[in-house]
DRENTOR-476649 format. One record per residue (C-alpha): residue number from 1; residue in three letters; x, y, z. Coordinates in nm, 4 decimals, always signed. Example, Ala and Ser with C-alpha at 12.3 -4.5 7.8 and 13.67 -1.06 7.14 Angstrom:
BEGIN
[pt 1 ALA [+1.2300 -0.4500 +0.7800]]
[pt 2 SER [+1.3670 -0.1060 +0.7140]]
! end
This chain:
BEGIN
[pt 1 MET [+0.0033 +0.0005 +0.0055]]
[pt 2 SER [+0.1267 +0.3499 -0.0805]]
[pt 3 ASP [+0.1850 +0.6022 +0.1940]]
[pt 4 VAL [-0.1515 +0.6798 +0.3418]]
[pt 5 THR [-0.0275 +0.9369 +0.5976]]
[pt 6 ALA [-0.2280 +1.2607 +0.5815]]
[pt 7 ASP [-0.0819 +1.5169 +0.3492]]
[pt 8 ARG [-0.0361 +1.7717 +0.6296]]
[pt 9 LEU [+0.1989 +1.5198 +0.8054]]
[pt 10 GLN [+0.3899 +1.3915 +0.5027]]
[pt 11 SER [+0.6905 +1.6206 +0.5696]]
[pt 12 PHE [+0.7354 +1.5211 +0.9348]]
[pt 13 GLY [+0.8004 +1.1415 +0.9336]]
[pt 14 THR [+0.9566 +0.9905 +1.2538]]
[pt 15 THR [+1.0776 +1.2533 +1.5061]]
[pt 16 ILE [+1.4565 +1.3103 +1.5265]]
[pt 17 PHE [+1.4471 +1.2014 +1.8951]]
[pt 18 THR [+1.3053 +0.8561 +1.8013]]
[pt 19 GLU [+1.5587 +0.8168 +1.5223]]
[pt 20 MET [+1.8594 +0.9018 +1.7317]]
[pt 21 SER [+1.7468 +0.7174 +2.0409]]
[pt 22 ALA [+1.7071 +0.4043 +1.8241]]
[pt 23 LEU [+2.0532 +0.4657 +1.6927]]
[pt 24 ALA [+2.1890 +0.4713 +2.0467]]
[pt 25 ARG [+2.0163 +0.1453 +2.1355]]
[pt 26 ARG [+2.1343 -0.0241 +1.8154]]
[pt 27 THR [+2.4983 +0.0831 +1.8591]]
[pt 28 GLY [+2.5269 +0.0910 +2.2423]]
[pt 29 ALA [+2.6435 +0.4432 +2.2251]]
[pt 30 ILE [+2.6071 +0.6965 +2.5077]]
[pt 31 ASP [+2.2781 +0.8743 +2.4426]]
[pt 32 LEU [+2.3193 +1.2517 +2.4776]]
[pt 33 GLY [+2.0477 +1.3027 +2.2188]]
[pt 34 GLN [+1.7078 +1.2873 +2.3779]]
[pt 35 GLY [+1.6404 +1.5087 +2.6831]]
[pt 36 PHE [+1.5730 +1.2637 +2.9656]]
[pt 37 PRO [+1.7604 +1.2227 +3.2897]]
[pt 38 ASP [+1.9200 +0.8804 +3.3671]]
[pt 39 VAL [+1.8075 +0.8905 +3.7331]]
[pt 40 ASP [+1.4566 +0.9223 +3.8708]]
[pt 41 GLY [+1.3194 +1.2138 +4.0556]]
[pt 42 PRO [+1.2485 +1.2675 +4.4210]]
[pt 43 SER [+1.1553 +0.9471 +4.6111]]
[pt 44 GLU [+0.8965 +1.1214 +4.8182]]
[pt 45 VAL [+0.7004 +1.2323 +4.5110]]
[pt 46 ILE [+0.7223 +0.8773 +4.3686]]
[pt 47 GLU [+0.5880 +0.7441 +4.7040]]
[pt 48 VAL [+0.2866 +0.9860 +4.7059]]
[pt 49 ALA [+0.1939 +0.8553 +4.3518]]
[pt 50 ALA [+0.2559 +0.4875 +4.4586]]
[pt 51 ARG [+0.0334 +0.5447 +4.7568]]
[pt 52 ALA [-0.2394 +0.6916 +4.5349]]
[pt 53 LEU [-0.2096 +0.3907 +4.3037]]
[pt 54 ARG [-0.2447 +0.1500 +4.5928]]
[pt 55 GLU [-0.5255 +0.3286 +4.7694]]
[pt 56 GLY [-0.7144 +0.4567 +4.4554]]
[pt 57 PRO [-0.9440 +0.5435 +4.3101]]
[pt 58 ASN [-0.7818 +0.4418 +3.9798]]
[pt 59 GLN [-1.0605 +0.5691 +3.7647]]
[pt 60 TYR [-1.0859 +0.8739 +3.5361]]
[pt 61 ALA [-0.9509 +1.1946 +3.6889]]
[pt 62 PRO [-1.1692 +1.4973 +3.6232]]
[pt 63 ALA [-1.1234 +1.6280 +3.2767]]
[pt 64 ARG [-0.9895 +1.9562 +3.3991]]
[pt 65 GLY [-0.7418 +1.7637 +3.6195]]
[pt 66 ALA [-0.7438 +1.6506 +3.9771]]
[pt 67 GLY [-0.8451 +1.9306 +4.2111]]
[pt 68 GLU [-0.5276 +1.8861 +4.4199]]
[pt 69 LEU [-0.3161 +1.9327 +4.1078]]
[pt 70 ARG [-0.5020 +2.2410 +3.9871]]
[pt 71 GLN [-0.4811 +2.4026 +4.3291]]
[pt 72 ALA [-0.1084 +2.3180 +4.3477]]
[pt 73 VAL [-0.0455 +2.4747 +4.0059]]
[pt 74 ALA [-0.2317 +2.7893 +4.1032]]
[pt 75 GLU [-0.0363 +2.8129 +4.4245]]
[pt 76 HIS [+0.2926 +2.7524 +4.2410]]
[pt 77 GLN [+0.2218 +3.0451 +3.9984]]
[pt 78 ARG [+0.1453 +3.2716 +4.3004]]
[pt 79 ARG [+0.4463 +3.1623 +4.4943]]
[pt 80 PHE [+0.7049 +3.1954 +4.2203]]
[pt 81 TYR [+0.5590 +3.4687 +3.9960]]
[pt 82 GLY [+0.2847 +3.6565 +4.1769]]
[pt 83 ILE [+0.0253 +3.5369 +3.9288]]
[pt 84 GLU [-0.3228 +3.4931 +4.0666]]
[pt 85 LEU [-0.5366 +3.2149 +3.9187]]
[pt 86 ASP [-0.8625 +3.0561 +3.9803]]
[pt 87 PRO [-0.7835 +2.6785 +3.9875]]
[pt 88 GLU [-1.1416 +2.6021 +3.8772]]
[pt 89 THR [-1.1399 +2.8088 +3.5554]]
[pt 90 GLN [-0.7802 +2.9107 +3.4840]]
[pt 91 VAL [-0.5939 +2.5777 +3.5141]]
[pt 92 GLN [-0.6190 +2.2746 +3.2830]]
[pt 93 ALA [-0.4195 +1.9598 +3.3417]]
[pt 94 THR [-0.2831 +1.7896 +3.0356]]
[pt 95 VAL [-0.0828 +1.4799 +2.9394]]
[pt 96 GLY [+0.2479 +1.6637 +2.9219]]
[pt 97 ALA [+0.3237 +2.0065 +2.7806]]
[pt 98 THR [+0.3076 +1.8791 +2.4212]]
[pt 99 GLU [-0.0639 +1.8001 +2.4549]]
[pt 100 GLY [-0.1157 +2.1390 +2.6126]]
[pt 101 ILE [+0.0378 +2.3182 +2.3171]]
[pt 102 ALA [-0.1621 +2.0970 +2.0739]]
[pt 103 ALA [-0.4854 +2.1428 +2.2568]]
[pt 104 ALA [-0.4324 +2.5235 +2.2608]]
[pt 105 LEU [-0.3824 +2.5251 +1.8805]]
[pt 106 LEU [-0.6775 +2.2986 +1.8150]]
[pt 107 GLY [-0.9043 +2.4742 +2.0536]]
[pt 108 LEU [-0.8295 +2.8260 +1.9471]]
[pt 109 GLY [-0.7100 +2.8137 +1.5766]]
[pt 110 ASN [-0.9084 +2.8170 +1.2675]]
[pt 111 PRO [-0.7790 +2.6729 +0.9336]]
[pt 112 GLY [-0.5313 +2.9110 +0.7716]]
[pt 113 ASP [-0.4511 +3.1036 +1.0897]]
[pt 114 ALA [-0.0783 +3.1803 +1.1152]]
[pt 115 VAL [+0.1471 +3.0823 +1.4133]]
[pt 116 ILE [+0.4829 +3.2568 +1.4643]]
[pt 117 VAL [+0.7604 +3.0300 +1.6042]]
[pt 118 PHE [+1.1223 +3.1060 +1.6760]]
[pt 119 GLU [+1.3628 +2.8770 +1.5107]]
[pt 120 PRO [+1.5267 +2.6554 +1.6079]]
[pt 121 TYR [+1.2070 +2.5185 +1.7432]]
[pt 122 TYR [+1.0982 +2.2104 +1.9429]]
[pt 123 ASP [+0.9561 +1.9867 +1.6737]]
[pt 124 CYS [+0.5946 +1.9928 +1.8017]]
[pt 125 TYR [+0.5816 +2.3653 +1.7135]]
[pt 126 ALA [+0.5834 +2.2567 +1.3489]]
[pt 127 ALA [+0.3697 +1.9371 +1.3707]]
[pt 128 GLY [+0.1074 +2.0898 +1.6038]]
[pt 129 PRO [+0.0093 +2.3764 +1.3756]]
[pt 130 ALA [+0.0026 +2.1426 +1.0745]]
[pt 131 MET [-0.2339 +1.9037 +1.2594]]
[pt 132 ALA [-0.4629 +2.1903 +1.3444]]
[pt 133 GLY [-0.4606 +2.3199 +0.9822]]
[pt 134 LEU [-0.2642 +2.6381 +1.0718]]
[pt 135 THR [+0.0351 +2.7889 +0.8852]]
[pt 136 ARG [+0.3841 +2.8376 +1.0416]]
[pt 137 ARG [+0.5871 +3.1489 +1.0117]]
[pt 138 THR [+0.9468 +3.1354 +1.1481]]
[pt 139 VAL [+1.1644 +3.4013 +1.2933]]
[pt 140 SER [+1.5287 +3.2863 +1.3029]]
[pt 141 LEU [+1.7434 +3.3013 +1.6205]]
[pt 142 ARG [+2.0954 +3.3055 +1.4764]]
[pt 143 PRO [+2.4063 +3.1791 +1.6450]]
[pt 144 PRO [+2.6176 +3.2571 +1.8276]]
[pt 145 ASP [+2.3978 +3.4551 +2.0703]]
[pt 146 PHE [+2.0526 +3.3598 +1.9274]]
[pt 147 GLY [+1.9414 +3.7191 +1.9743]]
[pt 148 LEU [+1.5867 +3.8390 +1.8864]]
[pt 149 ASP [+1.5388 +4.0208 +1.5506]]
[pt 150 VAL [+1.2449 +4.2450 +1.6407]]
[pt 151 GLU [+1.1949 +4.3730 +1.2891]]
[pt 152 ALA [+1.1739 +4.0121 +1.1547]]
[pt 153 LEU [+0.9241 +3.9413 +1.4275]]
[pt 154 ARG [+0.7068 +4.2444 +1.3328]]
[pt 155 ALA [+0.7232 +4.1429 +0.9610]]
[pt 156 ALA [+0.6113 +3.7900 +1.0532]]
[pt 157 ALA [+0.3243 +3.9252 +1.2576]]
[pt 158 MET [+0.2055 +4.1458 +0.9658]]
[pt 159 SER [+0.2188 +3.8802 +0.6922]]
[pt 160 ASP [+0.4256 +3.5843 +0.5791]]
[pt 161 PRO [+0.7616 +3.7121 +0.4660]]
[pt 162 ALA [+0.8122 +3.3901 +0.2628]]
[pt 163 ASP [+0.4699 +3.4140 +0.0815]]
[pt 164 SER [+0.3932 +3.7406 -0.0788]]
[pt 165 ASP [+0.0286 +3.6202 -0.1258]]
[pt 166 ASP [-0.0211 +3.5686 +0.2547]]
[pt 167 ARG [-0.0850 +3.9191 +0.3860]]
[pt 168 ARG [-0.3048 +3.8259 +0.6817]]
[pt 169 PRO [-0.1773 +3.9217 +1.0282]]
[pt 170 ALA [-0.0665 +3.6209 +1.2434]]
[pt 171 ARG [-0.2938 +3.4917 +1.5120]]
[pt 172 PHE [-0.0596 +3.3062 +1.7573]]
[pt 173 LEU [+0.3044 +3.3268 +1.8770]]
[pt 174 ILE [+0.4790 +3.0347 +2.0518]]
[pt 175 LEU [+0.7538 +3.1356 +2.2835]]
[pt 176 ASN [+0.9844 +2.8829 +2.4672]]
[pt 177 SER [+1.2048 +3.0229 +2.7411]]
[pt 178 PRO [+1.4349 +2.8792 +2.8568]]
[pt 179 HIS [+1.4636 +2.7684 +2.5096]]
[pt 180 ASN [+1.5088 +2.4200 +2.3621]]
[pt 181 PRO [+1.7397 +2.3472 +2.1890]]
[pt 182 THR [+1.9680 +2.6570 +2.2391]]
[pt 183 GLY [+1.9340 +2.7128 +2.6164]]
[pt 184 LYS [+1.8653 +3.0776 +2.5533]]
[pt 185 ILE [+1.6723 +3.2692 +2.8150]]
[pt 186 PHE [+1.4853 +3.5649 +2.6635]]
[pt 187 GLY [+1.5761 +3.8750 +2.8592]]
[pt 188 ARG [+1.3354 +4.1309 +2.9857]]
[pt 189 ALA [+1.4033 +4.3768 +2.7066]]
[pt 190 GLU [+1.3435 +4.1041 +2.4506]]
[pt 191 LEU [+1.0268 +3.9941 +2.6195]]
[pt 192 GLU [+0.9054 +4.3568 +2.6353]]
[pt 193 ALA [+0.9691 +4.3806 +2.2604]]
[pt 194 ILE [+0.7644 +4.0530 +2.2066]]
[pt 195 ALA [+0.4896 +4.1766 +2.4252]]
[pt 196 ALA [+0.4696 +4.4972 +2.2224]]
[pt 197 VAL [+0.4326 +4.3001 +1.9041]]
[pt 198 CYS [+0.1616 +4.0832 +2.0578]]
[pt 199 ARG [-0.0329 +4.3836 +2.1699]]
[pt 200 GLU [+0.0035 +4.5701 +1.8443]]
[pt 201 PHE [-0.1086 +4.2720 +1.6387]]
[pt 202 ASP [-0.3557 +4.1229 +1.8860]]
[pt 203 LEU [-0.1608 +3.7955 +1.9017]]
[pt 204 ILE [-0.2391 +3.5146 +2.1445]]
[pt 205 ALA [+0.0942 +3.3968 +2.3062]]
[pt 206 ILE [+0.1418 +3.0337 +2.3938]]
[pt 207 CYS [+0.4402 +3.0122 +2.6278]]
[pt 208 ASP [+0.6185 +2.6824 +2.6773]]
[pt 209 GLU [+0.7939 +2.7191 +3.0163]]
[pt 210 VAL [+0.8816 +2.3510 +3.0967]]
[pt 211 TYR [+1.2435 +2.4584 +3.1822]]
[pt 212 GLU [+1.1208 +2.7462 +3.4065]]
[pt 213 HIS [+1.3154 +2.6240 +3.7153]]
[pt 214 LEU [+1.6322 +2.5398 +3.5221]]
[pt 215 ALA [+1.7433 +2.8978 +3.4457]]
[pt 216 PHE [+2.1151 +2.9145 +3.5336]]
[pt 217 ASP [+2.2514 +3.2440 +3.4197]]
[pt 218 ALA [+1.9531 +3.4811 +3.3923]]
[pt 219 GLU [+1.6095 +3.5240 +3.5516]]
[pt 220 HIS [+1.3222 +3.3461 +3.3930]]
[pt 221 VAL [+1.0390 +3.6017 +3.3485]]
[pt 222 PRO [+0.6978 +3.4733 +3.2328]]
[pt 223 LEU [+0.5600 +3.6715 +2.9459]]
[pt 224 ALA [+0.2245 +3.6683 +3.1237]]
[pt 225 THR [+0.3631 +3.9000 +3.3917]]
[pt 226 LEU [+0.4274 +4.1863 +3.1508]]
[pt 227 ASP [+0.1840 +4.4758 +3.0967]]
[pt 228 GLY [-0.1167 +4.3749 +2.8867]]
[pt 229 MET [-0.0153 +4.0096 +2.8446]]
[pt 230 ALA [-0.2027 +3.8253 +3.1226]]
[pt 231 GLU [-0.5276 +3.8422 +2.9169]]
[pt 232 ARG [-0.3652 +3.7152 +2.5941]]
[pt 233 THR [-0.1205 +3.4506 +2.7243]]
[pt 234 LEU [-0.1508 +3.0759 +2.7773]]
[pt 235 THR [+0.1330 +2.9488 +2.9838]]
[pt 236 VAL [+0.2231 +2.5722 +2.9367]]
[pt 237 SER [+0.4475 +2.3754 +3.1758]]
[pt 238 SER [+0.4934 +2.0331 +3.3094]]
[pt 239 ALA [+0.6575 +1.8255 +3.5805]]
[pt 240 GLY [+0.9030 +1.6207 +3.3650]]
[pt 241 LYS [+1.2037 +1.8519 +3.3521]]
[pt 242 THR [+1.1849 +2.0076 +3.6886]]
[pt 243 PHE [+1.1348 +1.6844 +3.8863]]
[pt 244 ALA [+1.3254 +1.4431 +3.6581]]
[pt 245 LEU [+1.0095 +1.2492 +3.5882]]
[pt 246 THR [+0.9736 +1.2827 +3.2102]]
[pt 247 GLY [+0.7904 +0.9567 +3.1667]]
[pt 248 TRP [+0.4993 +1.0717 +3.3867]]
[pt 249 LYS [+0.3709 +1.3251 +3.1336]]
[pt 250 VAL [+0.1825 +1.5447 +3.3713]]
[pt 251 GLY [+0.1440 +1.9044 +3.2379]]
[pt 252 TRP [-0.0799 +2.2021 +3.2621]]
[pt 253 VAL [-0.2042 +2.5158 +3.0877]]
[pt 254 THR [-0.2837 +2.8284 +3.2712]]
[pt 255 GLY [-0.4277 +3.1694 +3.1619]]
[pt 256 PRO [-0.7433 +3.3649 +3.1233]]
[pt 257 ALA [-1.0615 +3.1591 +3.1672]]
[pt 258 PRO [-1.1887 +3.1939 +2.8049]]
[pt 259 LEU [-0.8562 +3.0772 +2.6603]]
[pt 260 VAL [-0.8295 +2.7874 +2.9079]]
[pt 261 ALA [-1.1838 +2.6875 +2.8262]]
[pt 262 ALA [-1.0900 +2.6648 +2.4528]]
[pt 263 VAL [-0.7937 +2.4430 +2.5550]]
[pt 264 ALA [-1.0301 +2.2220 +2.7647]]
[pt 265 ALA [-1.2727 +2.1990 +2.4739]]
[pt 266 ALA [-1.0079 +2.0384 +2.2588]]
[pt 267 LYS [-0.8201 +1.8404 +2.5307]]
[pt 268 GLN [-1.1433 +1.6560 +2.6275]]
[pt 269 TYR [-1.1394 +1.4901 +2.2873]]
[pt 270 LEU [-0.7704 +1.4036 +2.2825]]
[pt 271 THR [-0.7132 +1.2128 +2.6124]]
[pt 272 PHE [-1.0056 +1.3420 +2.8214]]
[pt 273 SER [-0.8057 +1.2945 +3.1455]]
[pt 274 GLY [-0.4884 +1.1104 +3.2350]]
[pt 275 HIS [-0.2562 +0.9794 +3.5061]]
[pt 276 GLY [-0.4750 +1.0492 +3.8120]]
[pt 277 PRO [-0.2389 +0.9026 +4.0760]]
[pt 278 LEU [+0.0585 +1.0710 +3.9087]]
[pt 279 GLN [-0.1253 +1.3974 +3.9277]]
[pt 280 GLN [-0.1403 +1.3471 +4.3107]]
[pt 281 GLY [+0.2384 +1.3047 +4.3081]]
[pt 282 ILE [+0.3006 +1.6182 +4.1212]]
[pt 283 ALA [+0.0608 +1.8220 +4.3412]]
[pt 284 HIS [+0.2908 +1.7169 +4.6211]]
[pt 285 ALA [+0.6062 +1.7959 +4.4205]]
[pt 286 LEU [+0.4911 +2.1549 +4.3346]]
[pt 287 ALA [+0.4645 +2.2343 +4.6996]]
[pt 288 MET [+0.8164 +2.1164 +4.7806]]
[pt 289 PRO [+1.0420 +2.3719 +4.9564]]
[pt 290 ASP [+1.2602 +2.6235 +4.7746]]
[pt 291 ALA [+1.5600 +2.4115 +4.8620]]
[pt 292 TYR [+1.4447 +2.1459 +4.6117]]
[pt 293 PHE [+1.3993 +2.3848 +4.3267]]
[pt 294 ASP [+1.7313 +2.5645 +4.4111]]
[pt 295 GLY [+1.9096 +2.2241 +4.4350]]
[pt 296 ALA [+1.7717 +2.1006 +4.1049]]
[pt 297 ARG [+1.8866 +2.4170 +3.9258]]
[pt 298 ASP [+2.2286 +2.4208 +4.0834]]
[pt 299 ALA [+2.2846 +2.0441 +4.0027]]
[pt 300 LEU [+2.1916 +2.0913 +3.6332]]
[pt 301 ARG [+2.4146 +2.4062 +3.6277]]
[pt 302 GLY [+2.7038 +2.1853 +3.7376]]
[pt 303 LYS [+2.6332 +1.9373 +3.4698]]
[pt 304 ARG [+2.6065 +2.2074 +3.2100]]
[pt 305 ASP [+2.9505 +2.3298 +3.3116]]
[pt 306 ARG [+3.0932 +1.9825 +3.3177]]
[pt 307 LEU [+2.9652 +1.8894 +2.9645]]
[pt 308 CYS [+3.0552 +2.2288 +2.8216]]
[pt 309 ALA [+3.4116 +2.1893 +2.9442]]
[pt 310 GLY [+3.4364 +1.8493 +2.7978]]
[pt 311 LEU [+3.2988 +1.9652 +2.4604]]
[pt 312 SER [+3.5384 +2.2473 +2.4591]]
[pt 313 ALA [+3.8255 +2.0162 +2.5336]]
[pt 314 ALA [+3.7226 +1.8107 +2.2370]]
[pt 315 GLY [+3.7716 +2.1130 +2.0220]]
[pt 316 LEU [+3.4060 +2.1956 +1.9697]]
[pt 317 ASP [+3.2846 +2.5569 +1.9687]]
[pt 318 VAL [+3.0277 +2.5591 +2.2505]]
[pt 319 LEU [+2.7337 +2.8034 +2.2362]]
[pt 320 ARG [+2.6981 +2.8099 +2.6154]]
[pt 321 PRO [+2.3309 +2.7645 +2.7284]]
[pt 322 GLN [+2.1820 +2.9840 +2.9913]]
[pt 323 GLY [+1.9304 +2.7191 +3.1035]]
[pt 324 GLY [+1.7535 +2.3904 +3.0269]]
[pt 325 TYR [+1.8909 +2.0499 +2.9458]]
[pt 326 PHE [+2.1046 +2.0979 +2.6396]]
[pt 327 ALA [+2.4344 +2.2477 +2.5018]]
[pt 328 THR [+2.4712 +2.3370 +2.1351]]
[pt 329 VAL [+2.7997 +2.3224 +1.9528]]
[pt 330 ASP [+2.9212 +2.4422 +1.6078]]
[pt 331 ILE [+3.0966 +2.1576 +1.4444]]
[pt 332 ARG [+3.2859 +2.3856 +1.1926]]
[pt 333 SER [+3.5393 +2.4219 +1.4699]]
[pt 334 ILE [+3.6544 +2.0685 +1.4033]]
[pt 335 GLY [+3.6285 +2.0916 +1.0309]]
[pt 336 GLU [+3.2821 +1.9533 +1.0014]]
[pt 337 HIS [+2.9876 +2.1179 +0.8236]]
[pt 338 ASP [+2.6818 +1.8828 +0.7985]]
[pt 339 GLY [+2.5260 +1.8169 +1.1415]]
[pt 340 ARG [+2.3005 +1.5387 +1.0085]]
[pt 341 ALA [+2.5872 +1.3463 +0.8726]]
[pt 342 PHE [+2.8019 +1.4130 +1.1842]]
[pt 343 CYS [+2.5268 +1.2765 +1.4191]]
[pt 344 ARG [+2.4616 +0.9675 +1.2056]]
[pt 345 ASP [+2.8375 +0.8857 +1.2052]]
[pt 346 LEU [+2.9076 +0.9835 +1.5617]]
[pt 347 PRO [+2.8078 +0.6522 +1.7321]]
[pt 348 GLU [+3.0625 +0.4673 +1.5231]]
[pt 349 ARG [+3.3251 +0.7381 +1.5447]]
[pt 350 ALA [+3.3003 +0.8041 +1.9194]]
[pt 351 GLY [+3.0322 +0.5939 +2.0720]]
[pt 352 VAL [+2.8145 +0.8962 +2.1450]]
[pt 353 VAL [+2.4734 +1.0120 +2.0152]]
[pt 354 ALA [+2.3653 +1.3697 +1.9726]]
[pt 355 VAL [+2.0944 +1.5534 +1.7753]]
[pt 356 PRO [+2.1348 +1.7682 +1.4651]]
[pt 357 VAL [+1.9906 +2.1096 +1.5315]]
[pt 358 VAL [+1.9032 +2.1510 +1.1611]]
[pt 359 ALA [+1.5990 +1.9292 +1.2331]]
[pt 360 PHE [+1.4575 +2.2312 +1.4160]]
[pt 361 TYR [+1.5183 +2.4970 +1.1472]]
[pt 362 ASP [+1.3268 +2.5921 +0.8373]]
[pt 363 ASP [+1.6388 +2.7802 +0.7253]]
[pt 364 GLU [+1.8603 +2.4689 +0.6992]]
[pt 365 ALA [+2.1698 +2.6788 +0.6025]]
[pt 366 VAL [+2.1657 +2.8421 +0.9573]]
[pt 367 GLY [+2.1074 +2.5172 +1.1445]]
[pt 368 LEU [+2.3236 +2.2747 +0.9424]]
[pt 369 PRO [+2.6471 +2.3021 +1.1363]]
[pt 370 LEU [+2.4852 +2.2927 +1.4875]]
[pt 371 VAL [+2.4601 +1.9833 +1.7067]]
[pt 372 ARG [+2.2861 +1.9468 +2.0398]]
[pt 373 PHE [+2.4070 +1.7399 +2.3389]]
[pt 374 ALA [+2.2043 +1.6657 +2.6577]]
[pt 375 PHE [+2.3729 +1.7198 +2.9960]]
[pt 376 CYS [+2.0859 +1.5910 +3.2105]]
[pt 377 LYS [+2.2940 +1.2728 +3.2832]]
[pt 378 ARG [+2.5077 +1.1340 +3.5700]]
[pt 379 ASP [+2.8487 +1.2941 +3.5909]]
[pt 380 GLU [+3.0276 +0.9750 +3.5056]]
[pt 381 VAL [+2.8289 +0.9457 +3.1869]]
[pt 382 ILE [+2.9117 +1.3018 +3.0918]]
[pt 383 ASP [+3.2775 +1.2415 +3.1545]]
[pt 384 GLU [+3.2833 +0.9274 +2.9559]]
[pt 385 ALA [+3.1088 +1.0896 +2.6645]]
[pt 386 ALA [+3.3472 +1.3864 +2.6785]]
[pt 387 ALA [+3.6559 +1.1452 +2.6844]]
[pt 388 ARG [+3.5254 +0.9622 +2.3803]]
[pt 389 LEU [+3.4750 +1.2899 +2.1836]]
[pt 390 ALA [+3.8223 +1.4012 +2.2787]]
[pt 391 GLU [+3.9601 +1.0643 +2.1541]]
[pt 392 MET [+3.7776 +1.1039 +1.8294]]
[pt 393 ARG [+3.9480 +1.4419 +1.7836]]
[pt 394 GLY [+4.2834 +1.2922 +1.8596]]
[pt 395 GLY [+4.2371 +1.0126 +1.6139]]
[pt 396 SER [+4.0987 +1.2236 +1.3299]]
! end
């Protein structure tokens, strides 16, 4: 049978994460590709979820999410950012942040609406709009500093710079900060510029803040806290990165009640509800003391520094991340130019797996020499990967 995949998904195929993780398993290489820790999160959080599994009920959680989780999310937003939310109408639990983003696009978007994304982008920012029948407009963040081009953003908001026939204003903007894959944290001046464009063009902002507690070198400022943005911003986050529990897939969307209601309208026909006992565990996790959040951030900062030092020692030009799970390198520093070819050959050459950043760019010329390595691993794994990369350089 010929390919029966829907036309809107024909260009996506298997995700780069699936491809590279499969390569790691097949070759036995160290997997610094996909962003998951190699140790589990806090035992007390796991025990709360385990107790909920044992004691039940193990039936459908409410479609909006367990009341304990929604209350915990609201309290978390007040505690860390001074954002006041009604947990009944302004919080929606989701099966991870990816579902939250998809439900926002499906619940609010109409066919042909345009979504602005900053590239390099997490891959669901391309697939999600396609599944919702929306069009994607990209604004490039260019190395080495991945700075914001405000004029390019305004041009994308006005019309599609790549399509002279598409002169409609955009409807949505997706912002990810701390940013995957670059680790960039959008500074306050950049956020003010983004907010000004959102207000001018009446954009709805969808903010992916899954790395919110892993900001190392700059403050994480939610876009929703800026003037005139609370009423037009959906904030999406999840437990996976902060609590090293990526397999639990417990996320949430917060914002003004009418926007959250649109997310809920779509989400109920995706998964309806999910992971009730795990939601209990994450409700407990979100109330943990500041020492946990500070410790998680500091531990990841140390791993960032450890991997960046190892990559530099291997001759790679490191574009030092300010937060998140990943470090990006420019492979031209070791005489390479094609990140795809480099990553496909790397398991045989060095016994390490990484991800080509070009997979997250529409402008492939910008992304082609960039490669992403994950540092959310045990120190001994990071050290061994760095040693192998250094040996590759010495043997080349």
